[in-house]
C-alpha positions in Angstrom: 38.8 46.1 119.7 35.8 43.9 120.3 34.4 43.7 123.8 32.6 40.8 125.5 28.9 40.6 126.0 27.2 42.9 128.5 25.7 41.3 131.6 22.2 42.8 132.1 20.0 42.7 135.2 17.7 40.4 133.3 20.6 38.0 132.9 21.4 37.7 136.6 17.9 38.2 138.2 15.9 34.9 138.2 12.6 36.0 139.9 11.8 32.5 141.3 15.1 32.5 143.1 15.6 36.2 143.8 12.2 36.9 145.5 12.3 34.2 148.2 16.0 34.9 148.8 15.4 38.6 149.4 12.4 37.8 151.7 14.4 35.3 153.7 17.4 37.7 154.2 15.0 40.6 155.1 13.5 38.5 157.9 16.9 37.3 159.1 18.2 40.9 159.4 15.1 42.4 161.2 16.0 42.7 164.8 12.4 42.9 165.9 11.4 39.8 163.9 14.5 37.9 165.1 14.0 38.8 168.7 10.8 36.8 169.0 8.6 39.8 169.8 7.2 39.4 166.3 6.5 35.9 165.2 5.8 34.6 161.7 2.2 33.5 161.5 1.3 30.9 158.8 -2.4 31.9 159.1 -1.5 35.5 158.1 0.6 34.1 155.2 -2.5 32.3 153.9 -4.6 35.4 154.2 -2.2 37.3 152.1 -2.2 34.7 149.4 -5.9 35.5 148.8 -7.8 38.7 148.2 -8.9 41.4 150.6 -7.4 44.3 152.4 -8.3 43.2 155.9 -8.5 39.8 157.5 -10.5 38.6 160.5 -9.1 36.3 163.1 -11.7 35.2 165.7 -10.6 33.9 169.1 -12.1 32.9 172.4 -11.7 35.1 175.4 -10.6 33.6 178.7 -13.4 32.4 181.0 -14.7 35.2 183.3 -13.6 34.9 186.9 -17.1 34.3 188.3 -17.7 32.8 191.7 -18.0 29.0 191.5 -21.1 27.1 192.7 -21.3 25.4 196.0 -22.3 21.8 195.3 -25.6 20.5 196.8 -27.4 17.2 197.2 -30.8 18.8 196.9 -33.1 17.1 194.5 -34.0 19.0 191.3 -37.5 20.1 190.7 -37.7 21.9 187.4 -41.4 22.6 187.9 -41.0 24.4 191.2 -38.6 27.4 190.5 -38.0 28.0 194.2 -36.7 24.4 194.5 -34.6 24.4 191.3 -31.0 23.7 192.3 -29.6 23.3 188.8 -26.5 25.4 188.0 -26.7 28.2 185.5 -24.1 27.6 182.8 -21.8 30.6 182.0 -20.8 31.7 178.5 -17.5 32.1 176.9 -16.9 35.3 175.0 -15.2 35.8 171.7 -12.9 38.5 170.2 -12.2 39.4 166.6 -8.8 40.7 165.7 -8.4 42.4 162.3 -5.2 42.6 160.4 -4.5 44.8 157.4 -2.6 44.1 154.2 0.5 46.3 153.4 1.2 46.2 149.6 4.6 48.0 149.1 6.9 48.2 146.1 10.1 50.0 145.1 12.2 50.2 141.9 15.9 50.9 141.3 17.7 51.8 138.1 20.9 49.9 137.2 23.0 53.0 137.9 22.1 52.7 141.6 23.1 49.1 141.4 26.2 49.4 139.3 28.6 49.0 142.3 26.8 45.8 143.3 27.5 44.3 139.9 31.2 44.3 140.6 30.7 41.4 143.1 31.6 37.8 142.1 27.9 36.9 142.3 25.9 39.8 140.8 22.5 38.4 141.9 23.6 37.9 145.5 25.2 41.4 145.5 21.9 43.0 144.2 19.8 40.9 146.6 21.9 42.1 149.5 21.1 45.7 148.7 17.4 45.0 148.1 17.0 43.0 151.3 18.8 45.7 153.4 16.3 48.2 152.0 13.3 46.0 152.9 14.7 45.3 156.3 14.8 49.0 157.1 11.3 49.4 155.7 9.9 46.5 157.6 11.4 47.9 160.8 9.8 51.3 160.1 6.4 49.8 159.4 6.6 47.8 162.6 7.6 50.9 164.6 4.7 52.8 163.0 2.2 50.0 163.9 3.4 50.0 167.6 3.2 53.8 167.7 -0.4 53.6 166.6 -1.2 51.1 169.3 0.3 53.2 172.0 -1.3 56.3 170.6 -4.7 54.6 170.7 -4.0 53.4 174.3 -3.1 56.9 175.3 -6.4 58.3 174.0 -9.8 58.2 175.7 -11.5 54.9 174.9 -14.7 55.0 172.9 -16.1 52.3 175.1 -14.6 49.8 177.6 -11.9 48.5 175.3 -9.0 49.8 177.3 -8.1 52.0 180.3 -6.5 55.2 179.1 -2.7 55.0 179.4 -2.7 51.6 181.1 0.3 50.5 179.0 2.6 53.5 179.6 4.7 55.1 182.3 5.1 58.7 181.1 7.5 60.8 183.1 7.4 63.7 180.7 3.7 64.5 180.4 2.7 67.1 183.0 -0.9 65.9 183.1 -2.2 69.1 181.5 -1.2 68.5 177.9 2.3 69.9 178.3 5.7 68.7 179.3 7.6 68.9 182.6 10.5 71.4 182.4 14.0 70.0 183.0 17.4 71.4 183.8 20.2 70.6 181.4 21.6 67.2 181.8 18.6 65.8 183.8 17.4 62.3 182.8 14.3 60.4 183.7 15.6 57.0 182.7 16.3 54.6 185.7 15.7 51.0 186.6 12.9 52.2 188.9 11.1 54.1 186.1 11.5 51.0 183.8 10.0 48.7 186.4 7.1 51.1 186.9 6.3 50.7 183.2 6.7 46.9 183.3 4.3 46.6 186.3 1.5 47.8 184.1 1.5 44.1 183.1 0.9 43.2 186.8 2.1 39.7 187.8 2.9 39.1 184.1 5.6 41.8 184.0 8.3 39.1 183.6 6.8 38.2 180.2 8.3 41.4 178.8 11.7 39.9 177.8 12.7 42.4 175.1 13.6 46.1 175.4 13.8 48.4 172.4 15.7 51.7 173.1 17.0 54.6 171.1 20.8 54.9 171.1 20.6 58.1 173.2 18.8 56.2 175.9 21.1 53.2 175.5 24.0 55.6 176.1 22.4 56.7 179.3 22.0 53.1 180.4 25.7 52.5 179.7 26.7 55.6 181.7 24.6 54.5 184.6 26.1 51.0 184.4 22.7 49.4 183.8 23.8 47.2 180.9 25.0 43.6 181.5 27.2 42.0 178.8 27.7 38.5 180.3 25.2 36.8 177.9 27.0 35.5 174.8 25.3 35.0 171.4 26.0 31.3 170.5 25.9 32.2 166.8 28.1 35.3 166.6 30.0 34.7 169.9 29.5 38.4 170.7 28.0 39.7 174.0 24.2 40.4 174.0 23.3 43.5 176.0 20.8 42.8 178.7 19.0 45.0 181.3 17.4 43.5 184.3 17.5 40.1 182.6 15.9 41.4 179.4 17.5 41.5 175.9 18.2 45.1 174.7 17.8 46.0 171.1 19.1 49.5 170.0 17.4 51.1 167.1 17.4 54.8 166.2 14.1 54.3 164.5 12.5 54.5 168.0 10.3 57.5 168.5 12.3 60.6 169.7 11.4 64.2 169.5 12.6 67.3 171.4 14.7 65.3 173.9 11.8 63.0 174.6 12.4 59.3 174.0 10.2 56.2 174.1 11.4 52.8 175.4 9.3 49.8 174.5 9.1 46.4 176.1 7.7 43.3 174.5 6.8 39.7 175.4 7.0 36.8 172.9 4.3 37.0 170.2 3.4 40.6 171.0 3.3 41.0 167.2 2.4 38.6 164.4 3.9 38.8 160.9 2.6 37.5 157.6 4.4 37.7 154.3 2.7 37.0 150.9 3.6 37.3 147.3 2.5 40.0 144.8 1.2 38.9 141.4 4.6 39.7 139.9 7.0 40.1 142.9 10.2 40.8 140.8 10.7 42.0 137.3 13.2 44.0 135.2 12.6 46.5 132.4 14.8 48.0 129.7 14.3 51.7 129.3 15.9 52.8 126.0 14.9 56.5 126.4 16.7 57.0 129.7 19.9 59.0 129.8 19.0 60.9 126.6 18.8 57.7 124.7 21.8 56.0 126.4 19.4 53.5 127.9 19.0 52.1 131.4 17.6 49.1 133.2 15.1 49.1 136.1 14.6 46.5 138.8 11.1 46.3 140.4 10.5 44.5 143.7 7.1 44.2 145.5 6.2 42.8 148.9 2.9 41.9 150.6 3.1 42.2 154.4 0.8 42.1 157.4 2.1 43.3 160.8 -0.4 42.7 163.5 -0.3 43.8 167.1 -1.8 40.9 169.0 -5.1 41.6 170.8 -6.0 44.5 168.5 -8.0 45.2 165.3 -7.3 47.6 162.5 -10.3 50.0 162.3 -8.9 52.4 159.7 -10.3 52.8 156.2 -7.1 52.6 154.0 -6.8 52.6 150.3 -6.5 49.3 148.4 -2.7 49.3 148.9 -3.1 49.4 152.6 -2.1 52.1 155.1 1.2 54.0 155.1 3.5 54.4 158.1 2.2 58.0 158.7 0.5 59.2 161.9 -2.3 60.6 159.8 -5.9 59.4 159.7 -6.3 55.7 158.6 -2.5 55.1 158.6 -0.5 52.8 160.8 0.8 55.3 163.4 -2.6 57.1 163.9 -4.4 56.6 167.2 -7.7 56.0 165.4 -6.4 53.1 163.3 -6.3 50.5 166.1 -8.6 49.3 168.9 -7.9 46.8 171.6 -10.1 43.7 171.5 -8.5 41.6 174.2 -10.4 42.2 177.5 -7.4 41.9 179.8 -4.4 44.2 179.9 -2.0 41.3 180.6 -2.9 39.7 177.3 -1.3 42.6 175.4 2.4 41.9 175.9 3.8 45.3 175.5 4.5 48.3 177.6 6.1 51.8 177.2 8.3 54.1 179.1 8.5 57.8 178.1 11.6 59.7 179.4 13.6 62.8 178.6 17.3 63.3 178.0 17.8 67.0 178.5 
């Protein structure tokens, strides 16, 4: 009995449609990106459209808080220095932020996507799977970047770029390179501990409107009745958890090890995001040798990203594909990969609380 024609990946994947659709869905599903803590930056998009591994973004520093001059009606005599009453103009400083390109790719065989092809719209079903994958990877790359920034801040500065640990309230470190011992069931997390982390921003502490927590920490917050659910999302009509007026995002990708958990706070624009396009973002390939000659199809998808912590520069020496998420030398989560370039602590809109759930 004759069968109908076989629908192949190449029949349902139209690269010009598939690639931007996956990119859009990835951004929509990313909690960090949608929260406003990470904002899409057209300048970074344009950088990614050209060549280069790193991109410079110069900016002006704020004016120094020097004493102002007291006005005088004394006449100016430029030829008698002792009688010269002209003011001495001050300078404005500059800073140079450096972003780094992240060139990432993944491929999937049609066997992995077989279930997706059952859907009424095969391309949308496949795109859903691919976008979910990239959403998780974008979150992990973002977390790795922030881990690197906090690791750098926790290390001794090479110059005057930061004060060691001025972005963190660490209730676990015993100050001697070890950890404070806790009895079973003891927790550090409290509203007081949280505020002590937020106050590292001084009178800008209210700028930190987003809180990222691990589910274990969130569970503690629920037990201690610290979560408010009176704010309703106008889109989903579901309650948005808030804490001390701040939106709470729960993500088990948050750093956690040995009962020690990190809670992060962000202000708007703490991170900037750029998305570019690889030379061939999406393509499919027929592999006749796979399955001992049974054949298979492969879907390739490639992304170009830049995730930049505002007020910093990437100082690692990564390969051409960019750094990985690892905490090893030259990679995103390593302390030596980042350096603060903004002179004022308040300009870096992030803070960290380190607590234990024993």
